[in-house]
N, C-alpha and C positions, 0 to 999 in steps of 0.2 A: 515846769509846773505840771501838776497832775490834772488832766482834763476830766471834767465830769462827763460820764457817758451820755450819749444822746438817748432820749427816751425810746424804749422798744415796745413792740406790741406784736400780737399775732397778725398775720396777714388779713384774716377774715374780719377782725375787729375794725380794720381800717379800709375795708372794702376792696381788698386785693385777693384775687383768686389764686391760691397757692398752686393750683394745677397748672396755671399759665407759667408760673416761675419754674416749676418742674419741667415743663415742656421746653422752656428756654434752655435749661441746663442740659437736657437731652440733646437739643439741637447743637449746642456748643460742643458737647462731647463728640457728636457725629461729624462736625465740620473739620475737614482735614487741615485747613490752614488758619484756624482760629484757636488760639491758646489763651484762655483767661487766667489771670493770676488772682484777681479778687473781684468781688461784686458786693455793692451795698445798694439796697432799694429803700427809699424813704417815702412815706405817704402820710399826709396830714401831720407832719413834724415827728413822726415815729419811724424808727428803723423796723421794717417788717421782714427783711431778709438780709443776711450778711454772711459771706463765706470767703475763705481764702484757700486756694489750691496748694496744698503742701507740695514743696517745701516753703512756699511763701506763707507769711504770717501777718496778723493784724498790726503788730507793732513795727513791722519792717518798713523802712523808708524805701520808696520806689521812684526811679527817675520818671518824671512826668513829661519830659520833652516839651512840646509847644503848649501844653496845658499851663505851663509856667506863665505864658502871656496873659492869661486871665488874672493871675495874681498881680502881675505888673500893671495891668489896667486898673485894678482895684487901688493900687498905690497911687496911680494918677488921679483917681477920684478923690482921695484924701488930699492930695496936693492942690487940686483945683479948689476944694472947699476951704483950704487954709490960705488961699491967695498966693501960693508959691509958684504956680504956673497958670497960664491962661490958654485955653484951647485955641484961641485965635492969634496967639503970639507967633511971630515968625520963628521957625526953628533956629535960624542963624542968630537970632538975638540972644540965644543961650550959649553961643560959641563965638564970642567977639574975637578970639585969636585967629579964627578962620575967615574973618570978614573980608580981608583983602583977596583971599584965594577964591572965594565963591562968587563968581561974576554972572553965572547963568541966571536969567530973570526967573525961570521956573523954580530953580533951586532956592532962590531968595524969597519966592512967594510961598514956599512950603510952610504950612502952619502945624502946630502941635496936633490939632485934630486930624490932619492928614497922615501923620506917621502913626497915630493911634488907630486909624481905621484902614491901614494898608492902602492908602490912596495918595501916595507921594507923587504920582504922575509917571512913575516908571512902569513899563509894560511887562517886566519880568523880574525875577529874583536878581538882586544885585550883589549878593554876599561875596562871591569870588572876585568880581570886578572891583568892588570897594576895597577888599582886603589887598588886592594887587596894587591898587593906587596908593594905599597907605597901610602897610601891615601893622603899624604901631597905633594908629588911630583910625579905626574903621568908620567912625562918624565923619571924619574929614573926607575919607575916600568916598563915602556914600554921597555927601553933599557936592563933591566934585563931579559926580556923574549926572549930566544934564537929564532931567526927566523928558521922556518922549512926548508926554501929554501934560496938560495943565493939571497941577495938583487938585485932587478932589474929583476928577472926572473918570478915573479908571482904577480898577483893582489889580494889584499884583501881590501875591503872597511873598513877603520880602523881609528877611530876617533883620537887615540893618535898620529898617524902619522902627521895629520894636526896640532894637538895641539903642537907637538914638533916643527914643522915649525914655528908656531905662537910664541912660546916661544923664539926660536932663534931670530926672528925678533924683539921682544920686548927687548931682551937682547942687541943686537948690536945697536939698535937705541936709547935705553934709553927712549922709549916712548911707550904708548899704540898704538895698531894698528890704532885706530881712529885718535889719534893726529898725527901719522906719515902720514896717508893718507890725512889728511885735506888739507895741502897746495899742495900736489902732485896730488891728484885725486879728492877729494870731491869738493874743491873750484873751480879748473879749469873746472870741468864738471857742476858746478852749483847745486851740490847735497847739500841740506840743512841738517837739523837735522838727525842724526842717533844715535843709542844707542846700545851698545854691552854688553851682559852679561859677568860677570867676574867670575873667579874661582881662589881662592888663590891669589887674587889681580891682576890677569892677564886676559885680554880679551880672550875669548875661542878660537877664530879663526875658529874652525871646525863648530861652530853653534852660535846661540845667537845674531846675528846682527838683529836689527830692523831698517827697512828703508821703504820708500814709494815705490809705484809701479813706479813712475817716476825715482827714483834712480836706480831701476833694469833696466829700459829701457835705461838710460844714460850709464850704464856700458856696456850693450849689444851693443849700438851704437859705443862706443869707440873701442870695439874689432872688430866690423864689419868694421870700418874705419882703422883698423890696427894701432890703437893708436893715430890717428890724430884727434884733436878736434878743430873745428872752425879755421882750417888752421895751427894749432900749434901741433907739436908732443909732446904728453904727456908721452908716454912710448916707449921703443924701439920696432920697428917693429919685430925684431928677437924674443923678448920675447913673443909677441903675437903669433907668429907662433909656438913657442915651447909649449906655454901653451895650445893651442887648438888642437895640433896633438895628435894622439894616441901613448903613450909611452909604454903601456903594454896592452895585450889583456884582455878583460873582458868576452868573451864568455865562457860559461860553469862554471862560478863562481857562488857562492851561492847568491850573492846580487841580489835581485829581479829576481830570476831564472824564466825563461819563458817569461820575458818582453824583446822584441827584442831591444828596444832602450837603454837597459842597457848592451847590448852585442856587442857594436860597438867600444869599446876601451876607455881608460881614459888618459887625458893629465895631466897638472898641475892644479888640482882641477877644471877641466872642463870635462864633459862627451862628447864623440862623440855621435851623434844621427844618425838615418837613413837619416836624412836631417840636414845638418849643425852640430852644437854643442850647448852645453847648460851649464849654471849654473843651479843647481838642488837642491831644498830643499824639505824636507818631506812634504807630503800632498798637493803637487802641486804648490810650489813656484818655478816658472820657469823664466829663462832668455834664450830664444831661439834665437840663432843667425843663420840666413839663408843666407850665402853669395851668393848662386846661385840666390836667389830671391831678394837680396839686402834689407833684411827685418829683423826686430827684433820684437819678441812677448814677452811681459812680463805679467806674471799672478801671483796673489796670490789666494790661494784657501784652501779648506778643503776637501781633498779626499784621501781615501786609494787606489783608483784606478788611480795612476799616469799614468800608461801606457794607460788606457782608455782615459784620458784627452788628451794625445799626439795623440792617434788615431783620436780623433775628430779634432785636429789641422791639422793632415795630410789629413784627409778626406775632410774637408771643407775650411780651410784657405789656405792651400798650393795651391790648384787649383785657388784660388781667385787672386793670384798674376799673372798678365798678362804682356806681353812684353812692352807695351806702354800705353799711356793715352787712356781711354775709352770714347766713345761718347754716347749720348742718355741714360745716366744712372742717370740722375738727380733725378728721382723718387726713385730709390733704395738708392742713397746717402741720400736723405731727410728722407726716412723711417729708415735708420740705425741711423742717427743723433738723430731722435726722440726716437728710441728704447733705445739708450745708455743713454738718460736722465731719463728714467723710470725704469732702472734696480733696482730690490729690491728682497731681500730674503723674502719669505712669512713668516709672523709671525706664531708662534705656535698657534694651535687652542685652544679655551677656551672661556668660558662665564663668565659674572660677578658672584660674589658670590650669591648663591641662598638665597633669602631673608629669607626663613623659616629656614635656617641653619646658618645664619650669626653669631648668638650668640654662636654656638658651635665652629665655626672656629676662632672667635676672641680670641686671647691669647692661641691658641692651640699649644702644643709642641709635637715634634716627635723625635723618636730615629731611628737609622739605622735599616732597615729591615735585619734580619739575624745577627745583632750585629756589624759588621764592614763593611765599604764601601771599598771593595777591590780596586776599581778604584781610590779612593781618601781616603786612610786610616785615614788621619787626620781629616776628616769630622765626627764630633761626634753628632751633633744635628741640628734640624731645628725648627723654630717657625713661626707662622703666627699671625700678629697683625693688628688691624684696628684703624684708627683715622679719623678725620674729612675730611682728604684729600684722604683717600683710604686705600689700603692694602699694607703691607710690608711682604716680606719673609725674614727671617733672617737665615743665615747658620752659625753654630758654629763650629769653627775649632781651635783646640789646645788653647782653651780659648779666641780666637779672634772671632769677629763677622763681618759678611758681610751682610749688609742690602741692599736689592734690592726692588724697588718700582714696584708694579703691576698696569699697566694702560691698560685698554681694548682698542682694536682697532688697535694695531700696536706695534712697538718697542719703548720702553722707554729707552732713552740713558742717562747715568750718567758718569761723569769723575772720581769721587772719591768715595770710596778709591782706586778703580781700574776701568779703562774704561770698561763699560759693556753696553750691550743692552739687554733688558728683554722683553719677550712676553709670552703669555699663559693665563691660567685661569682655571676655573673649568670645568672639563669634565662631572662631575655629582655631586650630592650633597655630596658625600663622597671622591671625588678625585680632587686635585689641581695639575696641571701639568704646569711647568714653564721652558722655555728655557732661559739660561743665556749665552750670547755671550760675550766672553772676547775679546774686539775689537782690541787689539794690538797683537793678536795671531790668529791662525786659529781655535780656540777651542770653542766648544759649550757644555755646561753641561745641561742635562735634569734632573730636580728635580721633583719628583712625591711624593706628600704627601697623605697618606691615613688616613682619619679621623677615620674610623672603627677600625684600628689597632694601631692608633697613631704612625705609622712608616713612613719612607721615603726611597726612593731610589735615587741615583744620578749616572747617567751614561754619559760618554763622547761620543760624536759622533766621534771625533778623539782625542785620548788620548795624553796629553802633554808629551813630551819626556824628559823634564828637571826636572820633579818632582817639589816638593815644594808646599807651601800653595797657596790657590786661590789668595791671594793678590799679589803673585809674578808674576801673569800672566799679566805682563805689561812691557813696555820698561823701562829699568833703568833710573832713574832721576839723574841729576848731584848732587853731594854733595854740600851742602851749607856751 
């Protein structure tokens, strides 16, 4: 379906100082370890700033990582309202086939509300242990791990807890999360295409959702408005209040220790922040909801310094929200609007192939430096070839080939076999350095080929968390 655009406005008309937004953009540009891919700022139900750093674009789906959890929690809210699940139901009651296996009293005492709030009683992440106990049914492996504490008494960021909640939802509805949410959330909010990674035939729930920045912003606006959308109630107000309040303390836990915005408490798949609350995904996928400012901030990004990104939001954007409309700010509004149209990630440096070495580079093949690429072990070879149209870098992975074209002067975008943007070139006669941006994810791979040693290296700026071959770094496509 074609979504109706969110209402837009100048920043000053909605009481937002555009100078603060410009200062935020300057700070992001200056931050060595923060790479934004998109930004949307909403105030008083209006989009006052929206921009995408080329080669990223508004219509592009982007892997949201654990921000997916907030969509899963929303599905749980619908299921509770429809009487399909109960927050105080024992988790084991939804898995009668495991009844005889799950004997630990704490595991049997675990309620739906406990897995929804990351309070299963386990003191640490259980993903690897649960998968080792039962690789084919991680829910069973999770329930076989006796919690160290009583459920509801301790927080641990724990992927199988959310996966268990997502599995319950898909069992009781008989649908995927996406299909269940489509008529209840996605269509009413005007959220178009989304795609969710699956595992053993089930959508992950805890991660793997691909959506646009606009989808993030609409979810945030729904929660800001306590589940009312265009005058109609979409979800119960009580669910929203429960989902975003702190159910369990997070201060002093190991998750992102030392980052104050991870120490404010956890709700139903939402984090409390020093200001408001948020849906939160690895590497800076944020849905920040700021009730006191009547604002929503949505970002996609590639940063290991998520607290640093939030600090820039608190430092520059928070003070930009003023009590009422601002006058005499036309110049700043215009400057911001112009800046947002020119956002772009700088291409990797590099020069065209040196003419005197072109013959050596054409059809050159390379093996991994040191034998195995630890960051992408399946990557076994690389090759550089030339034709009448230019140069191609080929990456060989488990017998498969990924060809990327090298164009000088900027990013070269291709949609198949996986959406990528490529930039780079020769740093000297012996070295080719290429950045490959996987455009439906936060991830960038730097491949460096050395002609002298006929070896290559491949290093991630931010390492993919789901693993898999390079061709898997895209939103899933519907089966035909």
